[in-house]
DOFI-815327 format. One line per field, with one value per residue (C-alpha): residue in one letter; x, y, z; residue number from 1. Coordinates in steps of 0.2 Angstrom, whole numbers, plus 2048, in hexadecimal, padded with zeros to 3 digits. Layout:
N
residu = (a_...)
px = (X_...)
py = (Y_...)
pz = (Z_...)
num = (NUM_...)
//
This chain:
669
residu = (m_a_i_e_d_k_h_i_s_y_r_i_y_l_v_a_f_s_i_f_l_m_t_i_a_i_t_f_k_l_t_k_i_q_w_s_e_g_d_y_y_r_k_l_a_k_e_r_t_v_k_n_f_v_i_p_a_n_k_g_n_i_y_s_s_d_g_s_l_l_a_t_s_i_p_n_y_n_i_r_f_d_a_v_v_p_k_s_l_a_f_e_k_e_v_k_p_l_a_d_s_l_a_k_m_l_g_n_p_s_s_f_y_h_a_q_l_r_m_a_r_a_n_k_n_r_y_l_l_i_a_r_e_l_s_y_t_e_y_i_k_i_k_g_f_p_l_f_n_l_g_a_n_k_g_g_m_i_t_e_q_e_t_v_r_k_y_p_i_g_q_i_a_w_r_t_i_g_y_d_k_i_d_a_n_g_k_r_n_a_k_g_i_e_a_a_f_a_k_y_l_n_g_k_d_g_k_v_l_k_q_k_i_a_k_g_q_w_k_p_i_r_d_v_n_e_v_d_p_q_d_g_y_d_v_i_s_t_i_d_v_y_i_q_d_i_a_h_h_a_l_l_k_q_l_k_e_f_k_a_e_h_g_c_v_v_v_m_e_t_k_t_g_k_i_k_a_i_s_n_l_g_k_l_k_e_t_d_s_t_y_f_e_t_t_n_y_a_i_a_e_s_h_e_p_g_s_t_f_k_l_v_d_l_i_a_l_l_d_d_h_k_i_d_t_s_k_v_y_d_s_k_g_g_i_i_d_y_r_g_n_k_v_r_d_s_h_e_g_g_y_g_k_i_s_l_a_r_g_f_e_v_s_s_n_t_i_m_v_q_a_v_y_e_n_y_r_n_n_p_q_e_f_v_d_r_i_d_r_m_g_l_n_k_p_l_g_l_p_f_q_g_e_g_k_p_y_i_p_q_p_s_d_k_n_w_s_a_i_s_l_p_w_m_a_f_g_y_g_v_s_l_t_p_l_q_t_l_t_l_y_n_a_v_a_n_n_g_e_m_i_k_p_q_f_v_s_e_i_k_e_w_n_k_i_i_k_t_y_n_k_e_v_i_n_p_k_i_c_s_d_e_t_i_k_k_l_k_v_v_l_q_n_v_v_k_k_g_t_g_s_k_l_y_s_k_d_f_s_m_a_g_k_t_g_t_a_q_a_n_y_g_k_n_d_g_n_d_k_h_y_i_s_s_f_v_g_f_f_p_a_e_n_p_k_y_s_c_i_v_v_v_h_k_p_n_t_s_g_n_n_y_y_g_a_d_v_a_g_p_v_f_k_r_i_a_q_k_i_f_t_d_s_p_s_t_n_e_i_k_n_l_n_k_k_i_s_k_q_e_l_a_y_d_d_y_k_i_k_s_n_s_g_i_k_v_i_p_n_l_k_g_m_s_g_m_d_a_v_a_l_l_e_n_l_k_l_k_v_k_v_i_g_i_g_k_v_k_k_q_s_i_p_a_g_q_s_l_d_k_n_k_t_i_i_l_e_l_s)
px = (789_78B_793_785_778_781_780_76D_76B_774_769_759_75F_763_752_74A_754_74F_73D_73F_746_739_72B_733_734_722_71C_726_71E_70C_70F_715_706_6FA_701_709_700_6F0_6E5_6EB_6E7_6D7_6D1_6D7_6CE_6BE_6BF_6C0_6B1_6A6_6A4_698_68F_686_673_66F_662_652_652_644_637_635_623_61B_612_601_608_60C_61C_62A_637_637_642_63B_644_647_64B_655_651_65E_65F_66D_669_676_66E_65D_65D_658_648_643_648_63F_62F_62E_636_626_61B_629_629_616_616_624_61B_60B_614_621_618_623_61D_61F_62A_636_639_639_647_651_650_655_663_66A_669_672_680_681_67D_67D_678_669_660_64D_646_64C_645_637_62D_62C_61A_621_630_625_61A_629_631_621_623_626_639_63D_632_63F_64B_65D_666_659_64F_65D_655_661_65A_663_65C_65F_657_651_64D_63D_635_622_61F_62D_638_62D_638_645_654_64D_648_659_662_670_67A_68C_693_69E_6AE_6A6_6A4_694_689_67B_670_660_656_65D_66F_66B_661_66B_66F_65C_657_665_663_670_676_674_680_67D_689_68C_696_69F_698_6A0_6AB_6A3_693_68E_67F_678_67D_66E_65C_65F_66B_67A_674_663_663_65A_64F_651_645_638_63A_62B_62E_625_621_60E_60C_5FD_606_616_60D_606_616_620_614_612_625_627_61A_622_634_62E_624_633_640_649_659_654_649_642_633_631_621_623_616_617_616_620_62D_628_62C_61C_623_634_638_648_648_655_65B_669_66F_66B_663_658_645_642_645_64C_650_663_668_65F_660_655_662_672_672_677_675_670_65E_65A_64B_645_653_64A_640_650_651_640_643_653_64C_63C_643_652_646_64F_63F_62D_625_61D_62D_62D_63C_63F_643_64D_647_64B_65E_66A_67D_689_69B_698_68D_67B_66C_65D_64B_643_635_63C_63C_63A_62B_62C_62A_623_623_62F_620_61B_62D_62E_61D_623_634_63D_650_653_647_64D_660_65D_655_662_671_66A_668_677_685_68E_68C_68A_68F_67E_675_67F_67E_66B_66C_678_66D_65E_66A_66B_67F_680_679_668_671_667_66B_66F_680_684_67A_67E_687_680_68B_688_696_69E_6A5_6B5_6B8_6C6_6BA_6AD_6AB_6A1_693_692_684_679_67B_676_666_65F_665_676_687_67E_67A_66D_665_653_64F_658_64D_63D_642_643_632_62B_631_627_617_61B_61A_62D_632_63F_63E_64A_643_63E_63E_63B_62F_631_63B_630_631_620_615_622_629_63C_640_636_63D_635_635_646_646_655_64F_641_63E_646_63D_630_61D_61A_627_61F_60E_614_61E_60E_605_612_614_601_601_60F_602_5F3_5FB_60D_619_60F_5FE_5FC_5FA_5ED_5DD_5CE_5CA_5DA_5E6_5F9_608_61A_628_62E_640_64A_65D_669_674_684_684_697_69A_69E_699_687_686_681_674_667_65C_656_644_63C_62C_62C_61D_60F_5FD_5EF_5F6_5EB_5EF_5FE_5FE_60B_61A_621_630_632_643_645_656_659_648_646_648_641_630_637_62C_63A_635_631_61F_61E_628_629_619_60C_614_611_5FF_5FC_601_5F8_5E8_5E8_5EB_5DD_5D0_5D4_5D8_5C9_5C2_5C4_5BB_5B0_59E_598_586_582_573_56C_55A_555_542_540_546_53C_52C_530_533_523_519_521_51E_50C_509_513_50A_4F8_4F2_4F1_4E5_4E6_4F4_4FA_4FE_511_513_521_528_53A_53D_546_538_52A_533_535_522_51C_527_520_50F_515_514_520_529_532_53B_53F_54A_551_54A_538_529_521_515_50E_507_4F9_4EF_4ED_4DE_4DD_4DC_4EC_4F0_500_501_503_513_513_51E_525_52B_538_53F)
py = (E20_E31_E29_E1C_E29_E33_E23_E21_E33_E31_E22_E2C_E3A_E2E_E25_E36_E3C_E2C_E2F_E41_E3B_E2E_E3C_E47_E39_E34_E46_E48_E38_E3D_E4F_E47_E3B_E49_E55_E4B_E3A_E3E_E3F_E2E_E26_E2F_E29_E18_E17_E1E_E11_E03_E09_E13_E10_E14_E05_E04_E03_DFB_E05_DFC_DF6_DFC_DEF_DE7_DE6_DDD_DE7_DE4_DEA_DD9_DD9_DCF_DD4_DDE_DE2_DDE_DE5_DD8_DDD_DD5_DDC_DDB_DE2_DEB_DE7_DF3_E03_E04_E0C_E01_E0A_E09_DF7_DF1_DFA_DF5_DE3_DDA_DE4_DE2_DCF_DCE_DD8_DCD_DBD_DC3_DC7_DB9_DAA_DA5_DA7_DB7_DAE_DA9_DBB_DC2_DB5_DB9_DCC_DCB_DBF_DCA_DD9_DCE_DC9_DDA_DD3_DE1_DD7_DCB_DC5_DC8_DC4_DC1_DC5_DD0_DD9_DEC_DEC_DE0_DEB_DFB_DF1_DEB_DFC_E02_DF5_DFA_DFF_DFD_E0D_E17_E15_E0D_E18_E16_E07_DFC_DF6_DF2_DF1_DE8_DEA_DE0_DE0_DD0_DCE_DC5_DBE_DBC_DB2_DA6_D9E_DA4_DAF_DAF_DAF_DBF_DC8_DC3_DC6_DD0_DC7_DC7_DB6_DAD_DB5_DC7_DC8_DCF_DC3_DCB_DC6_DCC_DDB_DDC_DDF_DE8_DF6_DF6_E08_E0C_DFE_DFF_E10_E18_E10_E19_E1A_E16_E1A_E0B_E09_DF9_DF1_DE1_DD6_DD6_DDF_DF0_DFB_E0B_E1A_E24_E20_E2A_E25_E30_E2E_E27_E1A_E20_E12_E0D_E10_E03_DFB_DF7_DE8_DE3_DD2_DCD_DC1_DB8_DB5_DB1_DA3_D9C_D9B_D94_D86_D82_D80_D76_D6A_D67_D65_D58_D4F_D4D_D4C_D5A_D62_D74_D80_D92_D9C_DAE_DB8_DC9_DD7_DD9_DEC_DF2_DE4_DE2_DD1_DCB_DBA_DB1_DA1_D97_D86_D79_D6A_D6C_D5B_D4F_D43_D50_D50_D62_D72_D82_D94_D93_D9A_DA7_D9C_DA8_DB6_DAD_D9D_DA0_D90_D89_D8D_D80_D83_D93_D9B_D97_DA7_DB0_DA6_DAC_DBE_DBF_DB6_DC0_DD1_DCF_DCA_DBA_DAF_DAF_DA3_D9A_D94_D81_D76_D63_D5C_D4E_D40_D4A_D49_D56_D54_D63_D5F_D4E_D55_D50_D5B_D51_D54_D4D_D45_D36_D36_D49_D53_D51_D61_D6F_D82_D8D_D92_D7F_D7B_D87_D81_D6F_D75_D6C_D6E_D69_D76_D84_D80_D7F_D90_D99_D90_D92_DA5_DAA_D9D_DA9_DB7_DB1_DC2_DC8_DBB_DBF_DD2_DD0_DC7_DD4_DE2_DDB_DDC_DC9_DCA_DD3_DD2_DDB_DE6_DE0_DE8_DD6_DCE_DBF_DC2_DB5_DBA_DB6_DAE_DB1_DAA_DB6_DB1_DBA_DAF_DA2_D94_D98_D89_D83_D7C_D8C_D93_D84_D80_D91_D8F_D82_D8A_D82_D8A_D9A_D9E_DA8_DAA_DA6_DB8_DBD_DB1_DB7_DC9_DC5_DBC_DCA_DD6_DCD_DCD_DE0_DE3_DE4_DEF_DE6_DEB_DE9_DDE_DE8_DE1_DF1_DFF_E0C_E11_E18_E20_E1D_E24_E30_E2A_E2C_E24_E1C_E0F_E12_E06_E04_E00_DF5_DF5_E00_DF4_DE3_DE0_DE7_DE7_DDB_DCF_DD0_DCC_DBC_DB7_DB8_DAD_D9F_DA0_D9E_D8F_D87_D85_D82_D75_D74_D6D_D76_D6F_D65_D76_D7D_D83_D8A_D94_D9F_DA2_DA0_DA2_D9C_D90_D7F_D7C_D6C_D6D_D5F_D66_D5B_D56_D58_D49_D39_D2C_D33_D2D_D3E_D42_D4F_D5C_D6E_D6F_D80_D8A_D9C_DA7_DB3_DB4_DB9_DB6_DC4_DD1_DCB_DD1_DC5_DBC_DAD_DA1_D90_D86_D75_D6D_D5A_D54_D41_D39_D28_D2B_D33_D43_D4F_D5B_D6D_D6B_D5D_D64_D77_D7A_D74_D81_D8F_D89_D88_D9A_DA0_D96_D9C_DAE_DAD_DA4_DAB_DBD_DC9_DCE_DE1_DDF_DEE_DEB_DF4_DFA_DF8_E04_DFD_DF7_DE6_DE5_DD4_DD9_DE9_DDF_DD3_DE2_DEB_DDB_DD9_DEC_DEB_DDB_DE2_DF4_DEF_DEE_DDB_DD3_DC1_DB5_DBA_DAE_DAB_D9E_DA3_DB0_DAF_DA8_DB8_DC3_DB8_DB7_DCA_DCC_DC0_DC7_DD8_DD1_DCB_DB9_DAB_DA3_D93_D8F_D7E_D7E_D8C_D95_D9B_D97_D86_D83_D8D_D84_D91_D93_DA4_DAE_DA8_DB6_DBB_DB3_DBA_DAB_D9F_D99_D97_D8B_D8F_D81_D88_D80)
pz = (2C1_2B9_2AA_2A9_2AA_29C_290_294_28F_27F_27B_27E_273_265_266_267_258_24E_252_24C_23C_239_23D_230_223_226_225_215_20E_213_20C_1FB_1FB_1FF_1F2_1E4_1E5_1EE_1DF_1D9_1EA_1ED_1DB_1DF_1EF_1E8_1D9_1E5_1F0_1E4_1D1_1C3_1BC_1AB_1AA_19A_190_18C_17A_16F_16A_159_153_144_137_140_151_159_164_15C_169_178_187_198_1A8_1B6_1C8_1D5_1E7_1F5_207_20F_222_229_221_22B_23C_24A_24E_23C_23A_24A_245_233_232_236_22A_21C_21F_21E_20E_206_20B_203_1F3_1F2_1F9_208_21A_223_230_222_21D_22F_234_224_227_23A_236_229_235_243_236_22F_21D_211_202_207_1F8_1F9_1E8_1D6_1C4_1CA_1BD_1BD_1C5_1D2_1D5_1D7_1E4_1EE_1EE_1F8_206_218_21B_208_205_20E_200_1FE_20A_218_214_20E_1FE_1F0_1DE_1D0_1BF_1AF_19E_196_184_180_170_172_162_167_159_14B_140_14E_142_139_148_14F_15F_167_174_17C_17B_189_181_183_170_169_15F_156_148_13E_141_153_14C_13C_145_156_155_156_162_16F_176_182_192_1A2_1B2_1C4_1D2_1DE_1EE_1F2_202_202_1F7_1E6_1ED_1E8_1EC_1E4_1EE_1E9_1E4_1D3_1C5_1C0_1AE_1A9_19B_18B_184_172_164_15E_14D_143_138_128_12E_130_13F_137_126_130_13A_12A_121_130_133_121_11E_12F_12A_119_120_12C_11F_114_121_119_120_11F_116_115_10F_10C_108_100_0FD_0EA_0E8_0F7_0F9_10C_113_11B_121_121_129_129_131_132_13C_149_145_137_143_14B_147_14E_144_14A_143_143_132_127_118_10E_10F_112_107_0F5_0EB_0DA_0D7_0CA_0BF_0C7_0BE_0AD_0B0_0AC_09B_096_09B_091_081_080_085_079_06C_068_067_06D_079_069_063_062_067_067_078_06F_07A_08A_088_080_080_082_080_088_096_096_099_09E_0A1_0B1_0A6_09E_08B_08A_084_072_068_072_073_07D_089_08B_08E_09D_0A3_0A4_0AA_09B_09D_08B_084_08E_08C_079_078_082_07A_068_06B_076_072_066_073_085_08C_085_090_09F_09D_09D_0AE_0B5_0AF_0B9_0C9_0CC_0CD_0DD_0EF_0F3_0FF_10E_120_127_129_11F_10F_102_0F3_0E2_0D4_0C2_0B7_0AB_09A_09F_0AE_0AC_0B1_0A3_098_089_095_0A0_095_093_0A6_0AB_0A0_0AC_0BC_0BF_0C1_0C8_0D9_0E1_0F3_0F5_0F8_0E8_0DE_0E6_0E2_0D0_0D0_0DA_0CC_0BF_0CB_0CD_0BA_0B8_0C7_0D2_0E4_0F2_100_10F_121_12B_127_135_145_152_163_16A_15E_156_146_146_135_127_11A_109_0FA_0F2_0DF_0D9_0C7_0C1_0B2_0B0_09F_094_098_089_091_0A2_09B_093_0A2_0AD_0A1_0A1_0B4_0B6_0AA_0B5_0C2_0B7_0AC_0AF_0BC_0C9_0C4_0D4_0DD_0D2_0DA_0D1_0E1_0E1_0D3_0D5_0C9_0CC_0C7_0CE_0D1_0D5_0D5_0D9_0E6_0E4_0D2_0D1_0DD_0D5_0E2_0E3_0F6_0FB_0ED_0F2_0EB_0EE_0EB_0E8_0E3_0E0_0D9_0DE_0E1_0DC_0CB_0C3_0CF_0DA_0EC_0F3_0EC_0F5_0F4_0FC_0FC_104_105_106_105_107_0F6_0FA_0F3_0E3_0E7_0EB_0DD_0E0_0DC_0E9_0F7_0F6_0EC_0FA_106_0F9_0F6_109_10C_0FD_102_114_10F_102_10D_11E_11B_11C_10B_107_0F6_0F2_0F0_0E1_0DD_0EF_0ED_0DD_0DF_0D9_0D4_0DB_0EC_0EC_0E9_0F7_102_0FD_101_112_116_111_11C_12B_12B_127_138_138_144_13D_139_127_119_11A_10D_100_10C_110_122_128_123_12A_13B_13B_137_144_151_14D_150_162_15D_163_154_151_141_139_12A_11F_110_10C_116_110_11F_12E_13D_140_130_128_12D_13F_14C_154_165_16D_179_16A_162_14F_146_135_12A_11D_10E)
num = (1_2_3_4_5_6_7_8_9_10_11_12_13_14_15_16_17_18_19_20_21_22_23_24_25_26_27_28_29_30_31_32_33_34_35_36_37_38_39_40_41_42_43_44_45_46_47_48_49_50_51_52_53_54_55_56_57_58_59_60_61_62_63_64_65_66_67_68_69_70_71_72_73_74_75_76_77_78_79_80_81_82_83_84_85_86_87_88_89_90_91_92_93_94_95_96_97_98_99_100_101_102_103_104_105_106_107_108_109_110_111_112_113_114_115_116_117_118_119_120_121_122_123_124_125_126_127_128_129_130_131_132_133_134_135_136_137_138_139_140_141_142_143_144_145_146_147_148_149_150_151_152_153_154_155_156_157_158_159_160_161_162_163_164_165_166_167_168_169_170_171_172_173_174_175_176_177_178_179_180_181_182_183_184_185_186_187_188_189_190_191_192_193_194_195_196_197_198_199_200_201_202_203_204_205_206_207_208_209_210_211_212_213_214_215_216_217_218_219_220_221_222_223_224_225_226_227_228_229_230_231_232_233_234_235_236_237_238_239_240_241_242_243_244_245_246_247_248_249_250_251_252_253_254_255_256_257_258_259_260_261_262_263_264_265_266_267_268_269_270_271_272_273_274_275_276_277_278_279_280_281_282_283_284_285_286_287_288_289_290_291_292_293_294_295_296_297_298_299_300_301_302_303_304_305_306_307_308_309_310_311_312_313_314_315_316_317_318_319_320_321_322_323_324_325_326_327_328_329_330_331_332_333_334_335_336_337_338_339_340_341_342_343_344_345_346_347_348_349_350_351_352_353_354_355_356_357_358_359_360_361_362_363_364_365_366_367_368_369_370_371_372_373_374_375_376_377_378_379_380_381_382_383_384_385_386_387_388_389_390_391_392_393_394_395_396_397_398_399_400_401_402_403_404_405_406_407_408_409_410_411_412_413_414_415_416_417_418_419_420_421_422_423_424_425_426_427_428_429_430_431_432_433_434_435_436_437_438_439_440_441_442_443_444_445_446_447_448_449_450_451_452_453_454_455_456_457_458_459_460_461_462_463_464_465_466_467_468_469_470_471_472_473_474_475_476_477_478_479_480_481_482_483_484_485_486_487_488_489_490_491_492_493_494_495_496_497_498_499_500_501_502_503_504_505_506_507_508_509_510_511_512_513_514_515_516_517_518_519_520_521_522_523_524_525_526_527_528_529_530_531_532_533_534_535_536_537_538_539_540_541_542_543_544_545_546_547_548_549_550_551_552_553_554_555_556_557_558_559_560_561_562_563_564_565_566_567_568_569_570_571_572_573_574_575_576_577_578_579_580_581_582_583_584_585_586_587_588_589_590_591_592_593_594_595_596_597_598_599_600_601_602_603_604_605_606_607_608_609_610_611_612_613_614_615_616_617_618_619_620_621_622_623_624_625_626_627_628_629_630_631_632_633_634_635_636_637_638_639_640_641_642_643_644_645_646_647_648_649_650_651_652_653_654_655_656_657_658_659_660_661_662_663_664_665_666_667_668_669)
//
């Protein structure tokens, strides 16, 4: 027995010793965690239960030049309820008033919200959805409801805020206003003003500390943010909503009518370079009949300009003193051959013998090519240098991504050939964006000063101006004043009696140039034959205020009216016409106080009659209707007027006594 008891004691001691060793090991491990690894585990625990979330800053607004909103950020609020947070007394007291308030605001019956809130309480739901996409006003209102007015930590109201970008004028100018998005792959996709001026628009994000309350569910720990977001600045664009609307719809109408693939229009303020309107419309698919702003063709698409490039010919020829506009050339039946390559006029049979000016006005390829080739064939570099000095060989340096690059062939290039110079003369073998072409024509309208197109005028914080964008001059003088004067005359004549004569109106003056370029002349099969139709110019012709370019790609050729004057020209005219006729006049009225003897005599006669203590009906014949009515009403008579003009007949003869109860009828003619 004693031996057995001894064995039991040994076993007890062994177990106790083992437990002692385990206790020492656990104590050692805990001490190690506490002192050497404690910070790591505490940080890990905190990260898994409490974390900072980014509060995106409200982006600044984009405004038009007249103060209309083009893009704005609107905060949306989702409201949820943590049913575990409120104390029982507060919940029981306020749950019914809260349900009543929610019903009144959100539309469902009070019983619906009452049941939802009680079920969430019973199920210990910490993330019950109450409402989605509330406005700021609605958010403030719901924040004051019973129970919710106790705050997040006592009332259980959880607020989730997100910012939504809105474009009040819709798709109009959407590609230029732009966007700034994160795509499905997490990459930033930004275009237009939104992208170019993001550093001003985006502001600085804030931070809010949230606690994990369930799987994938977090709620703010405090009612205040760790770091409040700082709103972005506002960008004031140069776009005029009124002109933008005119340009957009004029282009859209023409694209639909000619079933064109795509097109663009730009309206620029002559003296400042401010872009007042820009529209870029294209089909998503060839079979579509609707048009969208998908690509900024005016800025990005560099292509052969065709006959609008002939303005460069005139500038070079006149300013280099090669020839004058009166120089006569023979169009040679409308066909000239250069090394087996034919230059043709669109007018069959050519134009006979005409001056250089007339050749430009009717857009004769043979005349313009002869003039350039004759004067520069021995030194083509002189012609190209003239183009380069004007600044047409490099991009405009716009703030937008994807600006198209111009191409001006150089005699030193390996692909320069004997036909390079003549082909350049009528706009082939060169490449410009529509906005580059417009900038050149705007320089002519602006007496030779070439200005960089401007899309933004100011950066503002409320009424405080942060940054101002002033006019940028690309070239202070593209040519002499004498040349500018001649260019303006021939550009006006294009509209008066040239290829743009269909656009002429005696009511308002325009100047410009038509252009029709075959876009795929190098293809042998001709199955995809299509054209680029354009018109570029300025108005009013005498004192230009606006310049404008219209370019339409792939107009329907079935009616054989795919030329620039037929397709693009009407858009230009519509814009000029609407601006002229619908815009309020600001003309100064001179000699306003100058007295006119005839008016003075009429006024004196009226004054005598109205102040002579009249007791009988006066003789009103020959008096203007307006004066007669005023006189009779001063005599307290009732007056009825038939017709307009001067008094021809009065129903109560002159000389009868006044009777204030009678009505006198005046017949005017």
